[in-house]
PDB file as gemmi writes it, atoms N, CA and C in Angstrom:
CRYST1    1.000    1.000    1.000  90.00  90.00  90.00 P 1                      
ATOM      1  N   UNK A   1      13.472  -5.062  14.622  1.00  0.00           N  
ATOM      2  CA  UNK A   1      13.648  -3.908  14.427  1.00  0.00           C  
ATOM      3  C   UNK A   1      13.087  -2.573  15.643  1.00  0.00           C  
ATOM      4  N   UNK A   2      12.213  -3.373  16.091  1.00  0.00           N  
ATOM      5  CA  UNK A   2      11.393  -2.458  17.334  1.00  0.00           C  
ATOM      6  C   UNK A   2      12.451  -2.038  18.412  1.00  0.00           C  
ATOM      7  N   UNK A   3      13.336  -3.331  18.771  1.00  0.00           N  
ATOM      8  CA  UNK A   3      14.837  -3.361  19.440  1.00  0.00           C  
ATOM      9  C   UNK A   3      15.761  -1.788  19.321  1.00  0.00           C  
ATOM     10  N   UNK A   4      15.698  -1.596  18.055  1.00  0.00           N  
ATOM     11  CA  UNK A   4      16.556  -0.758  17.675  1.00  0.00           C  
ATOM     12  C   UNK A   4      16.205   0.600  17.292  1.00  0.00           C  
ATOM     13  N   UNK A   5      14.790   0.927  17.781  1.00  0.00           N  
ATOM     14  CA  UNK A   5      14.134   2.114  17.536  1.00  0.00           C  
ATOM     15  C   UNK A   5      13.539   2.122  16.243  1.00  0.00           C  
ATOM     16  N   UNK A   6      13.550   1.468  15.158  1.00  0.00           N  
ATOM     17  CA  UNK A   6      12.971   1.473  13.933  1.00  0.00           C  
ATOM     18  C   UNK A   6      11.424   1.688  13.964  1.00  0.00           C  
ATOM     19  N   UNK A   7      10.613   2.323  13.396  1.00  0.00           N  
ATOM     20  CA  UNK A   7       9.459   2.123  13.326  1.00  0.00           C  
ATOM     21  C   UNK A   7       8.908   1.724  11.995  1.00  0.00           C  
ATOM     22  N   UNK A   8       8.319   0.840  11.574  1.00  0.00           N  
ATOM     23  CA  UNK A   8       7.685   0.270  10.539  1.00  0.00           C  
ATOM     24  C   UNK A   8       6.317   0.726  10.264  1.00  0.00           C  
ATOM     25  N   UNK A   9       5.901   1.394   9.136  1.00  0.00           N  
ATOM     26  CA  UNK A   9       4.807   1.837   8.883  1.00  0.00           C  
ATOM     27  C   UNK A   9       3.884   0.930   7.954  1.00  0.00           C  
ATOM     28  N   UNK A  10       2.934   0.780   8.363  1.00  0.00           N  
ATOM     29  CA  UNK A  10       2.277  -0.547   7.915  1.00  0.00           C  
ATOM     30  C   UNK A  10       0.858  -0.243   7.238  1.00  0.00           C  
ATOM     31  N   UNK A  11       0.493  -0.424   5.903  1.00  0.00           N  
ATOM     32  CA  UNK A  11      -0.902  -0.307   5.582  1.00  0.00           C  
ATOM     33  C   UNK A  11      -1.511  -1.285   5.178  1.00  0.00           C  
ATOM     34  N   UNK A  12      -2.812  -1.620   5.346  1.00  0.00           N  
ATOM     35  CA  UNK A  12      -3.625  -2.742   5.326  1.00  0.00           C  
ATOM     36  C   UNK A  12      -4.272  -2.868   3.937  1.00  0.00           C  
ATOM     37  N   UNK A  13      -4.150  -3.638   3.032  1.00  0.00           N  
ATOM     38  CA  UNK A  13      -4.726  -3.289   1.631  1.00  0.00           C  
ATOM     39  C   UNK A  13      -5.654  -4.597   1.480  1.00  0.00           C  
ATOM     40  N   UNK A  14      -7.148  -4.345   1.317  1.00  0.00           N  
ATOM     41  CA  UNK A  14      -8.042  -5.572   1.711  1.00  0.00           C  
ATOM     42  C   UNK A  14      -9.386  -5.208   1.039  1.00  0.00           C  
ATOM     43  N   UNK A  15      -9.871  -6.452   0.694  1.00  0.00           N  
ATOM     44  CA  UNK A  15     -10.981  -6.369  -0.308  1.00  0.00           C  
ATOM     45  C   UNK A  15     -12.518  -5.281   0.391  1.00  0.00           C  
ATOM     46  N   UNK A  16     -12.908  -4.592  -0.065  1.00  0.00           N  
ATOM     47  CA  UNK A  16     -14.002  -3.592   0.712  1.00  0.00           C  
ATOM     48  C   UNK A  16     -15.343  -4.467   1.019  1.00  0.00           C  
ATOM     49  N   UNK A  17     -15.773  -3.746   2.355  1.00  0.00           N  
ATOM     50  CA  UNK A  17     -16.822  -4.767   2.776  1.00  0.00           C  
ATOM     51  C   UNK A  17     -17.900  -4.414   2.080  1.00  0.00           C  
ATOM     52  N   UNK A  18     -18.006  -4.855   1.148  1.00  0.00           N  
ATOM     53  CA  UNK A  18     -19.558  -4.653   0.330  1.00  0.00           C  
ATOM     54  C   UNK A  18     -19.450  -5.540  -0.987  1.00  0.00           C  
ATOM     55  N   UNK A  19     -20.277  -5.668  -1.378  1.00  0.00           N  
ATOM     56  CA  UNK A  19     -20.990  -6.635  -2.504  1.00  0.00           C  
ATOM     57  C   UNK A  19     -19.943  -6.375  -3.869  1.00  0.00           C  
ATOM     58  N   UNK A  20     -19.355  -7.264  -4.230  1.00  0.00           N  
ATOM     59  CA  UNK A  20     -18.558  -6.865  -5.660  1.00  0.00           C  
ATOM     60  C   UNK A  20     -19.120  -7.904  -7.006  1.00  0.00           C  
ATOM     61  N   UNK A  21     -19.447  -7.037  -7.511  1.00  0.00           N  
ATOM     62  CA  UNK A  21     -20.136  -8.280  -8.661  1.00  0.00           C  
ATOM     63  C   UNK A  21     -19.268  -8.791  -9.358  1.00  0.00           C  
ATOM     64  N   UNK A  22     -19.356  -9.634 -10.668  1.00  0.00           N  
ATOM     65  CA  UNK A  22     -18.806 -10.277 -10.982  1.00  0.00           C  
ATOM     66  C   UNK A  22     -18.216  -9.887 -12.363  1.00  0.00           C  
ATOM     67  N   UNK A  23     -16.694 -10.253 -12.257  1.00  0.00           N  
ATOM     68  CA  UNK A  23     -16.097  -9.580 -13.731  1.00  0.00           C  
ATOM     69  C   UNK A  23     -14.641 -10.389 -14.056  1.00  0.00           C  
ATOM     70  N   UNK A  24     -14.021  -9.938 -14.854  1.00  0.00           N  
ATOM     71  CA  UNK A  24     -12.453 -10.582 -15.211  1.00  0.00           C  
ATOM     72  C   UNK A  24     -11.753 -10.270 -13.997  1.00  0.00           C  
ATOM     73  N   UNK A  25     -10.504 -10.772 -13.879  1.00  0.00           N  
ATOM     74  CA  UNK A  25      -9.667 -10.806 -12.923  1.00  0.00           C  
ATOM     75  C   UNK A  25      -9.260  -9.438 -12.905  1.00  0.00           C  
ATOM     76  N   UNK A  26      -9.455  -8.651 -13.917  1.00  0.00           N  
ATOM     77  CA  UNK A  26      -8.578  -7.451 -13.981  1.00  0.00           C  
ATOM     78  C   UNK A  26      -9.714  -6.335 -13.729  1.00  0.00           C  
ATOM     79  N   UNK A  27     -10.832  -6.116 -13.984  1.00  0.00           N  
ATOM     80  CA  UNK A  27     -12.061  -5.605 -13.369  1.00  0.00           C  
ATOM     81  C   UNK A  27     -12.359  -5.494 -11.984  1.00  0.00           C  
ATOM     82  N   UNK A  28     -11.907  -7.006 -11.654  1.00  0.00           N  
ATOM     83  CA  UNK A  28     -12.068  -7.125  -9.933  1.00  0.00           C  
ATOM     84  C   UNK A  28     -11.095  -6.626  -9.283  1.00  0.00           C  
ATOM     85  N   UNK A  29      -9.971  -6.446  -9.485  1.00  0.00           N  
ATOM     86  CA  UNK A  29      -8.766  -5.752  -9.305  1.00  0.00           C  
ATOM     87  C   UNK A  29      -8.869  -4.250  -9.229  1.00  0.00           C  
ATOM     88  N   UNK A  30      -9.295  -3.759 -10.138  1.00  0.00           N  
ATOM     89  CA  UNK A  30      -9.968  -2.466 -10.052  1.00  0.00           C  
ATOM     90  C   UNK A  30     -10.781  -2.142  -9.185  1.00  0.00           C  
ATOM     91  N   UNK A  31     -11.890  -2.840  -9.225  1.00  0.00           N  
ATOM     92  CA  UNK A  31     -13.005  -2.504  -8.370  1.00  0.00           C  
ATOM     93  C   UNK A  31     -12.422  -2.533  -7.063  1.00  0.00           C  
ATOM     94  N   UNK A  32     -11.716  -3.443  -6.542  1.00  0.00           N  
ATOM     95  CA  UNK A  32     -10.640  -3.837  -5.153  1.00  0.00           C  
ATOM     96  C   UNK A  32      -9.710  -2.850  -5.089  1.00  0.00           C  
ATOM     97  N   UNK A  33      -9.467  -2.014  -5.827  1.00  0.00           N  
ATOM     98  CA  UNK A  33      -8.262  -1.319  -5.502  1.00  0.00           C  
ATOM     99  C   UNK A  33      -6.620  -1.897  -5.460  1.00  0.00           C  
ATOM    100  N   UNK A  34      -6.692  -3.137  -6.265  1.00  0.00           N  
ATOM    101  CA  UNK A  34      -5.253  -3.818  -6.650  1.00  0.00           C  
ATOM    102  C   UNK A  34      -4.814  -3.713  -7.542  1.00  0.00           C  
ATOM    103  N   UNK A  35      -5.396  -2.639  -8.720  1.00  0.00           N  
ATOM    104  CA  UNK A  35      -4.676  -2.688  -9.952  1.00  0.00           C  
ATOM    105  C   UNK A  35      -3.713  -1.855  -9.644  1.00  0.00           C  
ATOM    106  N   UNK A  36      -2.665  -1.913 -10.552  1.00  0.00           N  
ATOM    107  CA  UNK A  36      -1.584  -1.137 -10.628  1.00  0.00           C  
ATOM    108  C   UNK A  36      -1.659   0.396 -10.476  1.00  0.00           C  
ATOM    109  N   UNK A  37      -2.310   1.057 -10.497  1.00  0.00           N  
ATOM    110  CA  UNK A  37      -2.641   2.432 -10.511  1.00  0.00           C  
ATOM    111  C   UNK A  37      -2.781   2.764  -9.112  1.00  0.00           C  
ATOM    112  N   UNK A  38      -4.109   2.292  -8.514  1.00  0.00           N  
ATOM    113  CA  UNK A  38      -4.340   2.295  -7.008  1.00  0.00           C  
ATOM    114  C   UNK A  38      -3.386   1.687  -6.190  1.00  0.00           C  
ATOM    115  N   UNK A  39      -2.245   0.352  -6.446  1.00  0.00           N  
ATOM    116  CA  UNK A  39      -1.256   0.218  -5.499  1.00  0.00           C  
ATOM    117  C   UNK A  39      -0.265   1.453  -5.539  1.00  0.00           C  
ATOM    118  N   UNK A  40       0.488   1.795  -6.655  1.00  0.00           N  
ATOM    119  CA  UNK A  40       1.505   3.136  -6.700  1.00  0.00           C  
ATOM    120  C   UNK A  40       0.463   3.926  -5.958  1.00  0.00           C  
ATOM    121  N   UNK A  41      -0.770   4.470  -5.824  1.00  0.00           N  
ATOM    122  CA  UNK A  41      -1.051   5.730  -5.008  1.00  0.00           C  
ATOM    123  C   UNK A  41      -0.698   5.381  -3.593  1.00  0.00           C  
ATOM    124  N   UNK A  42      -1.434   4.140  -3.346  1.00  0.00           N  
ATOM    125  CA  UNK A  42      -1.354   3.608  -2.127  1.00  0.00           C  
ATOM    126  C   UNK A  42       0.052   3.697  -1.295  1.00  0.00           C  
ATOM    127  N   UNK A  43       1.004   3.324  -2.370  1.00  0.00           N  
ATOM    128  CA  UNK A  43       2.632   3.453  -1.672  1.00  0.00           C  
ATOM    129  C   UNK A  43       3.166   5.012  -1.846  1.00  0.00           C  
ATOM    130  N   UNK A  44       2.860   5.691  -2.941  1.00  0.00           N  
ATOM    131  CA  UNK A  44       2.940   7.359  -2.780  1.00  0.00           C  
ATOM    132  C   UNK A  44       2.135   7.877  -1.460  1.00  0.00           C  
ATOM    133  N   UNK A  45       1.210   7.338  -1.169  1.00  0.00           N  
ATOM    134  CA  UNK A  45       0.718   8.088  -0.044  1.00  0.00           C  
ATOM    135  C   UNK A  45       1.696   7.608   1.504  1.00  0.00           C  
ATOM    136  N   UNK A  46       2.192   6.435   1.237  1.00  0.00           N  
ATOM    137  CA  UNK A  46       3.004   6.481   2.333  1.00  0.00           C  
ATOM    138  C   UNK A  46       4.424   6.813   2.890  1.00  0.00           C  
ATOM    139  N   UNK A  47       4.892   7.525   1.416  1.00  0.00           N  
ATOM    140  CA  UNK A  47       6.291   8.030   1.148  1.00  0.00           C  
ATOM    141  C   UNK A  47       6.086   9.444   2.197  1.00  0.00           C  
ATOM    142  N   UNK A  48       7.342   9.675   2.723  1.00  0.00           N  
ATOM    143  CA  UNK A  48       7.390  11.055   3.419  1.00  0.00           C  
ATOM    144  C   UNK A  48       7.469  11.799   2.454  1.00  0.00           C  
ATOM    145  N   UNK A  49       7.293  12.845   2.791  1.00  0.00           N  
ATOM    146  CA  UNK A  49       7.275  14.187   2.221  1.00  0.00           C  
ATOM    147  C   UNK A  49       8.616  14.896   1.799  1.00  0.00           C  
ATOM    148  N   UNK A  50       8.826  15.376   0.596  1.00  0.00           N  
ATOM    149  CA  UNK A  50      10.002  15.959   0.308  1.00  0.00           C  
ATOM    150  C   UNK A  50      11.018  16.773   1.443  1.00  0.00           C  
ATOM    151  N   UNK A  51      12.435  16.350   1.547  1.00  0.00           N  
ATOM    152  CA  UNK A  51      13.264  16.603   2.417  1.00  0.00           C  
ATOM    153  C   UNK A  51      13.115  16.079   3.587  1.00  0.00           C  
ATOM    154  N   UNK A  52      12.149  15.025   3.970  1.00  0.00           N  
ATOM    155  CA  UNK A  52      12.108  14.029   4.955  1.00  0.00           C  
ATOM    156  C   UNK A  52      13.279  13.082   4.975  1.00  0.00           C  
ATOM    157  N   UNK A  53      14.286  12.854   6.254  1.00  0.00           N  
ATOM    158  CA  UNK A  53      15.170  12.062   6.125  1.00  0.00           C  
ATOM    159  C   UNK A  53      14.573  10.869   6.140  1.00  0.00           C  
ATOM    160  N   UNK A  54      15.151  10.325   5.314  1.00  0.00           N  
ATOM    161  CA  UNK A  54      15.178   8.253   5.276  1.00  0.00           C  
ATOM    162  C   UNK A  54      16.443   7.687   5.776  1.00  0.00           C  
ATOM    163  N   UNK A  55      15.868   6.888   6.166  1.00  0.00           N  
ATOM    164  CA  UNK A  55      17.314   5.801   6.644  1.00  0.00           C  
ATOM    165  C   UNK A  55      16.872   4.530   6.279  1.00  0.00           C  
ATOM    166  N   UNK A  56      17.848   4.086   5.392  1.00  0.00           N  
ATOM    167  CA  UNK A  56      18.103   2.502   4.813  1.00  0.00           C  
ATOM    168  C   UNK A  56      18.896   1.531   5.468  1.00  0.00           C  
ATOM    169  N   UNK A  57      18.097   0.493   5.409  1.00  0.00           N  
ATOM    170  CA  UNK A  57      19.011  -0.629   6.378  1.00  0.00           C  
ATOM    171  C   UNK A  57      19.400  -1.217   5.090  1.00  0.00           C  
ATOM    172  N   UNK A  58      20.597  -1.900   5.514  1.00  0.00           N  
ATOM    173  CA  UNK A  58      21.204  -3.075   4.661  1.00  0.00           C  
ATOM    174  C   UNK A  58      20.606  -4.353   5.086  1.00  0.00           C  
ATOM    175  N   UNK A  59      20.854  -5.251   4.222  1.00  0.00           N  
ATOM    176  CA  UNK A  59      19.992  -6.349   4.451  1.00  0.00           C  
ATOM    177  C   UNK A  59      20.897  -7.467   4.460  1.00  0.00           C  
TER     178      UNK A  59                                                      
END                                                                             
């Protein structure tokens, strides 16, 4: 992609560098920001503003 001038936006999602209490898998996902709401928010944050030009590549 880089050879053809495309730029990929990457967002790293990781476990915070702090103590995480024990809990159910669901509770831990929420605590670390890996639940559905947090993931949707992270994706929306990366999307271009309305009216921005989008390029779709065929696979």
